[in-house]
C-alpha positions in Angstrom: -3.6 -45.7 8.6 -4.7 -47.4 5.5 -5.0 -45.7 2.1 -8.8 -46.2 2.3 -9.1 -44.3 5.6 -6.9 -41.5 4.2 -9.1 -41.2 1.1 -12.3 -41.1 3.3 -10.7 -38.3 5.5 -9.7 -36.4 2.4 -13.3 -36.4 1.3 -14.9 -35.8 4.7 -12.7 -33.2 6.3 -13.5 -30.4 3.8 -17.2 -31.1 4.5 -16.7 -30.8 8.2 -14.6 -27.7 7.9 -17.2 -26.1 5.6 -20.0 -26.9 8.0 -18.0 -25.4 10.9 -17.5 -22.2 8.9 -21.2 -22.0 8.3 -21.9 -22.3 12.0 -19.5 -19.6 13.0 -21.3 -17.0 10.9 -19.3 -17.0 7.7 -20.3 -14.0 5.6 -20.0 -12.9 2.0 -16.9 -10.9 1.2 -18.6 -7.8 -0.2 -17.9 -4.6 1.7 -19.5 -2.6 3.0 -22.5 -4.8 3.9 -25.2 -4.8 6.6 -25.4 -7.6 9.1 -26.9 -8.0 12.6 -25.7 -9.1 16.0 -26.3 -12.8 16.5 -26.1 -12.8 20.3 -27.3 -10.9 23.4 -23.7 -10.4 24.5 -21.3 -9.1 21.9 -17.9 -7.6 22.7 -16.8 -4.6 20.6 -13.0 -4.5 20.6 -10.5 -1.9 19.7 -8.8 -4.2 17.2 -9.1 -7.6 15.5 -8.2 -10.0 18.3 -8.9 -11.1 21.8 -5.9 -9.2 23.1 -7.4 -5.9 22.1 -9.3 -3.8 24.7 -13.1 -4.2 24.9 -14.7 -0.9 24.1 -18.4 -1.9 24.6 -20.5 -4.9 25.4 -23.7 -4.9 23.4 -26.8 -6.7 24.7 -29.2 -6.4 21.7 -29.4 -9.5 19.6 -30.5 -8.5 16.1 -29.1 -4.9 16.3 -28.0 -4.0 12.7 -24.4 -3.1 12.0 -22.5 -2.1 8.9 -19.5 -4.3 8.2 -16.7 -2.1 6.8 -13.6 -4.3 7.0 -12.5 -7.8 7.7 -9.4 -9.5 9.0 -9.2 -13.2 9.4 -12.2 -14.1 11.7 -12.8 -10.5 12.7 -15.1 -7.9 11.3 -14.9 -4.2 11.7 -18.4 -2.9 12.2 -20.1 0.5 12.6 -23.3 1.0 14.6 -26.1 3.5 13.8 -24.6 6.1 16.3 -21.2 5.9 14.5 -19.5 3.8 17.1 -17.0 1.4 15.4 -14.8 -1.5 16.4 -14.1 -5.1 15.8 -16.2 -8.2 16.6 -15.7 -11.9 16.0 -17.5 -13.2 13.0 -19.4 -15.7 15.1 -21.2 -12.8 16.8 -22.6 -11.6 13.4 -25.6 -12.9 11.4 -26.3 -12.3 7.8 -30.0 -12.0 8.8 -31.0 -8.4 7.9 -32.7 -6.1 10.4 -33.3 -2.4 10.7 -33.4 0.0 13.6 -36.1 2.7 13.8 -34.4 6.1 14.2 -35.4 9.6 14.9 -37.1 11.3 17.9 -40.7 10.3 17.2 -42.6 7.2 16.3 -42.3 6.0 12.7 -45.6 5.2 10.9 -45.8 1.6 9.8 -48.1 1.6 6.7 -50.2 -1.1 5.0 -48.4 -0.4 1.7 -45.2 1.2 0.4 -47.0 4.3 -0.9 -46.8 7.4 1.4 -50.6 7.7 1.4 -51.2 4.0 2.5 -53.0 3.7 5.8 -51.1 3.7 9.0 -51.4 0.3 10.8 -49.0 0.9 13.7 -46.4 3.2 15.1 -42.8 2.0 15.7 -40.9 3.8 18.5 -37.3 4.9 18.1 -35.0 2.0 19.0 -37.3 -0.8 17.7 -35.5 -3.5 15.8 -37.5 -4.9 12.9 -36.8 -7.8 10.5 -36.1 -6.5 7.0 -38.1 -8.3 4.3 -37.4 -6.1 1.2 -37.1 -2.5 0.1 -38.6 -0.3 -2.6 -37.4 3.1 -3.6 -38.9 5.1 -0.7 -39.9 2.4 1.9 -39.0 -1.0 3.3 -41.2 -3.9 4.1 -40.5 -4.9 7.7 -41.8 -7.3 10.3 -42.0 -6.6 14.1 -43.6 -9.0 16.6 -45.8 -10.6 13.9 -46.9 -7.3 12.4 -45.9 -6.6 8.8 -45.8 -3.2 7.1 -43.8 -0.6 5.4 -41.6 2.1 7.0 -40.1 5.1 5.1 -36.3 4.5 4.4 -35.4 7.8 6.1 -36.8 6.6 9.4 -34.7 3.4 9.7 -31.0 2.5 9.8 -29.7 -0.7 8.3 -30.3 -0.2 4.6 -28.5 1.8 2.0 -29.8 5.2 1.1 -29.7 4.4 -2.6 -33.2 3.5 -3.8 -32.0 0.3 -5.5 -29.8 -1.0 -2.6 -30.9 -2.6 0.5 
């Protein structure tokens, strides 16, 4: 192989590897952090590797998870019900979502203020796209509807007023 071809490979390979990392769901290194499932079939494993037992199979693309640890291409995640295990990084997305919690419908309001008019009700278990948060409420989008839900009625954001 000529020196010219080696020089081209030296320049191109890092770009190819970087693009491959981006496609497999590379994530920032900060822990803990929220993410979401990127597929409708995600295996939750007992440990960080394919040789570990499958604990659960999740079929809810967009379901929010809390990433609590990482090892190589594996991420330890916790779900809203407290279930924890390991998933491959390719099964995670940095796209932020929230899960409506509780036993009754959550009011979706026209504004972030508690007295803002209710424009819809979100049933427990609904997954919404997270847009931004303020101290007491988060701006979400569900099926084309945009509105604000109280922080204590969703899972997928920190409880601290300034964190989301």
